[in-house]
C-alpha positions in Angstrom: 48.1 94.4 15.2 50.3 92.2 13.0 49.4 91.6 9.4 51.2 88.7 7.7 51.1 87.6 4.2 52.8 87.1 0.9 53.5 89.5 -2.0 51.2 87.6 -4.4 48.4 85.2 -4.1 48.4 84.2 -7.8 52.1 83.9 -8.8 52.0 81.2 -11.4 54.4 78.7 -9.7 52.1 78.8 -6.6 49.1 77.8 -8.8 50.5 74.3 -9.6 48.0 71.7 -8.8 48.2 70.4 -5.3 50.9 72.8 -4.2 48.8 75.1 -2.0 45.3 75.7 -3.2 42.7 73.0 -2.8 41.2 71.4 -6.0 38.0 73.4 -5.5 39.7 76.7 -6.1 39.0 77.1 -9.8 39.3 80.8 -10.2 40.8 83.9 -8.8 38.0 84.6 -6.4 38.1 81.1 -5.0 41.9 81.4 -4.5 41.6 84.7 -2.8 38.9 83.4 -0.4 41.0 80.5 0.5 44.2 82.6 0.9 42.3 85.0 3.2 41.1 82.1 5.4 44.8 81.6 6.3 46.4 85.1 6.1 45.1 88.5 7.1 47.0 90.5 4.4 48.4 90.3 0.9 50.6 92.7 -1.1 49.0 93.3 -4.5 52.2 93.2 -6.5 50.3 93.0 -9.8 49.5 96.7 -9.6 53.1 97.5 -10.1 52.7 96.2 -13.6 49.3 97.6 -14.5 46.5 99.7 -12.8 43.4 97.6 -12.0 39.9 98.7 -12.9 37.6 99.5 -10.0 35.5 96.4 -11.0 38.5 94.2 -10.3 39.3 95.6 -6.8 35.7 95.6 -5.9 35.7 91.8 -6.5 38.8 91.5 -4.4 37.1 93.4 -1.5 34.0 91.1 -1.7 36.1 88.0 -1.7 37.7 88.6 1.7 36.5 89.2 5.3 36.4 92.5 7.1 39.7 91.9 8.9 41.7 91.4 5.7 43.9 94.1 4.3 45.5 94.7 0.8 48.8 96.5 0.7 49.6 97.7 -2.8 52.9 98.0 -4.7 52.2 101.2 -6.7 52.4 101.3 -10.5 56.0 101.4 -11.7 55.8 104.7 -13.5 55.2 106.4 -10.2 58.5 105.2 -8.8 60.7 106.0 -11.7 60.7 102.5 -13.3 60.5 102.0 -17.1 57.1 100.7 -17.9 55.4 99.0 -20.9 53.4 101.7 -22.7 50.7 99.2 -23.3 49.9 99.1 -19.6 49.1 102.8 -19.4 45.5 103.9 -19.2 44.1 104.4 -22.7 43.8 108.2 -22.5 47.4 108.5 -21.3 48.7 106.0 -23.8 47.8 108.4 -26.6 50.5 110.7 -25.2 53.2 108.3 -26.5 52.5 107.6 -30.2 54.9 105.2 -31.8 56.0 103.8 -28.4 53.7 100.8 -28.2 56.5 98.2 -28.1 59.0 100.1 -26.0 59.5 100.6 -22.2 59.7 104.2 -21.2 60.4 106.2 -18.1 57.9 109.0 -17.3 59.1 112.1 -15.6 56.4 114.6 -16.7 54.7 115.5 -13.5 51.4 116.3 -15.2 51.2 112.8 -16.8 52.2 111.3 -13.5 49.3 113.2 -11.9 46.9 111.6 -14.5 48.3 108.2 -13.7 47.9 108.8 -10.0 44.3 109.8 -10.5 43.6 106.6 -12.4 45.2 104.6 -9.6 43.1 106.4 -7.0 40.0 105.3 -8.9 41.2 101.7 -9.2 41.9 101.5 -5.4 38.6 103.3 -4.4 36.6 100.0 -3.8 39.3 98.7 -1.4 39.5 102.1 0.4 35.7 102.4 0.7 35.5 98.8 2.2 38.2 99.6 4.8 40.5 96.9 3.3 43.3 99.1 1.9 46.6 99.1 3.7 49.8 101.0 2.9 50.8 101.9 -0.7 54.3 100.7 -1.3 56.7 103.0 -3.2 59.6 100.8 -4.1 62.3 102.8 -5.8 64.8 101.4 -8.3 68.1 99.8 -7.1 69.9 102.5 -9.2 68.1 105.3 -7.2 70.9 106.6 -5.0 70.8 108.9 -2.1 70.9 112.7 -2.8 69.0 115.7 -1.7 67.5 115.9 -5.1 66.4 112.3 -5.1 64.9 112.7 -1.6 62.9 115.6 -2.9 61.8 113.4 -5.8 60.6 110.8 -3.2 58.5 113.5 -1.5 57.0 114.7 -4.9 56.1 111.1 -5.9 54.4 110.1 -2.7 52.6 113.4 -2.7 50.9 112.3 -5.9 48.9 109.8 -3.7 48.4 112.1 -0.8 45.7 111.0 1.6 46.7 107.3 1.3 48.9 105.5 3.8 52.4 105.4 2.2 55.4 103.1 2.7 58.8 103.7 1.1 61.5 101.1 0.2 65.0 102.1 -0.8 67.2 99.6 -2.7 70.6 101.3 -3.0 73.1 101.1 -0.1 73.9 104.8 -0.2 70.6 105.5 1.7 72.0 103.5 4.6 75.2 105.4 5.1 75.6 107.8 8.0 74.3 110.5 8.0 72.1 109.8 5.0 69.9 107.2 6.7 69.1 109.5 9.6 68.2 112.3 7.3 66.1 110.1 5.1 64.2 108.5 8.0 63.5 111.9 9.5 62.2 113.2 6.2 59.9 110.2 5.9 58.7 110.7 9.4 57.9 114.4 8.7 56.0 113.3 5.6 54.0 110.8 7.5 55.4 107.9 5.4 56.5 104.5 6.7 60.1 103.2 6.2 60.3 99.7 4.8 62.7 97.2 6.3 63.9 94.8 3.6 65.9 91.7 3.5 67.6 90.7 0.2 70.8 89.2 -1.1 73.9 90.9 0.2 76.8 92.0 -2.0 80.0 94.0 -1.3 78.9 96.9 -3.4 76.3 99.6 -2.5 73.8 98.2 -5.0 72.4 96.1 -2.1 70.9 97.2 1.2 71.4 96.0 4.8 68.6 94.6 6.9 68.0 97.6 9.2 64.7 97.4 11.2 63.3 100.8 12.1 59.9 102.6 12.3 59.1 106.1 11.2 55.3 106.5 11.7 54.0 103.8 14.1 53.6 101.2 11.3 56.5 98.9 10.8 56.7 97.3 7.3 59.0 94.3 6.6 59.6 92.8 3.2 61.5 89.5 2.8 62.8 89.0 -0.7 64.9 85.9 -0.1 68.7 85.5 -0.4 69.3 84.0 -3.8 72.6 85.7 -4.7 73.0 83.7 -7.9 69.8 84.8 -9.5 69.3 88.2 -7.9 71.2 90.1 -10.6 71.1 87.5 -13.4 69.0 87.7 -16.5 66.4 85.1 -15.8 63.6 83.7 -17.9 61.1 84.0 -15.1 61.2 86.9 -12.6 60.2 84.5 -9.8 63.6 82.8 -10.1 65.2 85.8 -8.4 63.1 85.0 -5.4 63.8 81.2 -5.4 64.8 81.0 -1.8 63.3 79.3 1.3 64.3 80.9 4.6 65.6 78.5 7.2 64.2 78.0 10.6 67.1 79.9 12.1 66.5 82.9 9.7 62.8 83.0 10.5 63.5 83.0 14.2 66.0 85.8 13.8 63.5 87.9 11.8 60.8 87.2 14.5 63.2 88.6 17.1 63.7 91.8 15.0 59.9 92.1 14.6 59.4 91.8 18.3 61.8 94.6 19.0 59.9 97.1 16.8 56.4 96.1 18.1 56.8 98.4 21.1 57.3 101.3 18.7 54.4 100.3 16.4 50.7 100.2 16.4 50.7 97.9 13.4 53.3 95.6 11.8 53.2 94.3 8.2 55.2 91.1 7.6 55.3 90.4 3.9 57.3 87.6 2.3 58.3 88.3 -1.3 60.2 85.0 -2.0 57.3 84.0 -4.2 58.6 81.0 -6.0 56.5 77.9 -5.6 55.4 77.5 -2.0 58.3 79.3 -0.3 56.6 82.6 0.6 53.5 80.8 1.9 55.5 78.3 3.9 57.8 81.0 5.5 54.8 83.3 6.3 53.0 80.4 8.0 56.1 79.5 10.0 56.5 83.2 11.0 52.9 83.3 12.2 53.5 80.2 14.3 56.6 81.5 15.9 55.0 84.9 16.7 51.9 83.2 18.0 53.9 80.9 20.3 55.8 83.8 21.7 52.7 85.9 22.3 50.7 83.0 23.9 48.4 82.7 20.9 47.2 86.3 21.0 48.3 87.5 17.5 46.7 85.2 15.0 44.0 83.5 17.0 41.3 84.3 14.5 43.2 82.8 11.6 43.2 79.2 10.5 46.9 78.5 10.7 47.4 75.3 8.8 48.9 72.2 10.2 52.3 70.8 9.4 51.0 69.1 6.3 51.2 72.4 4.5 54.7 73.1 5.5 57.8 71.9 3.7 60.3 70.3 6.1 63.2 72.6 7.2 
């Protein structure tokens, strides 16, 4: 089973009139219903910034069909990112008086347990409906390989034990021999999925290579784009870092990599995070077309793959 989608269905540059959504899509529910008529998965990136209420995820579950899956990028506090205190659940926010305008990093395991419990509640409607996919733990680009940090990974993913977990590393030190083998084996033993990511390449170790691999029968690909200029720049809009449209050749190369891991996998998630304008939508659709062509139409036959009118020219 291959799940293909983008890492947002409501990124603001995608919402521009006439770009992707029909004029009849006037609210979030309408957009999600339309999105799910084309794709069978989406990554809920918004949860990285704040934990949704159960009422919200219940509405998400009701808006899509039974074959649709939400993967989730977990709340930033759980992966060691500084977070806006105002996004914390109210009862936890009281633990940080005087910090209402600051971003803080939370290391207290008891507070993290409380946050995890709130996230569990927020995700329950998706889980109950059978529409919840992997929970993505994306660690900071400054999070280097060490035995201590690997132990931290295990402690953090254990906070959401019982859910399907995927882990993305963003520092090159994780990909050096023998670090990578050790990290992959540890994820495998923990029942967690390794995330294969594509992103801009630099000569230092603060970037990671594209290294397709599978640890627990679910392959997870994330394509961030290759905008080297904006990737590390201070940009006014976060989406500018992902302002990149993959070429036909790049999509075909990725498709070949995906095909190589299919034999090792029961499921494959193909998520495009180059969410600037129509790029992620366009690249996902093209990937679906290529994989469908190579499989004789067996992969996405139940989905309404749009015609060329929705694709920007390569």
